[in-house]
C-alpha positions, 0 to 999 in steps of 0.5 A: 500500500505504501509503495502504491501511494509512492508510485502514484505520487511520482506519476506527475513527475514521471509524465511531465514534459515541462521545464526541469523534467529532464532532471526529474524524469530519470529520478522518477523512473528509477524510483518507480521501477525500484518500487515495482520490482521490490514489491513484486519480489517481496510478494511473489518471488521470496515466498515462492522460493521459501516454499520451494526450499521448505518443500525440499527440506521436508522431503529430505527429512522423510 
């Protein structure tokens, strides 16, 4: 939820084409990309990898 609010608040900076946007746009792009990547990593990838390792651990114990 925090990441989505940060992304939405950076959208005007990301979509701007006025004076000064040549400095702000790359920063907004990097921050939004990092927020999206870290959110997907936290919600999807890490739990999947953890479940895979736990499954292997249980199978080894049997």
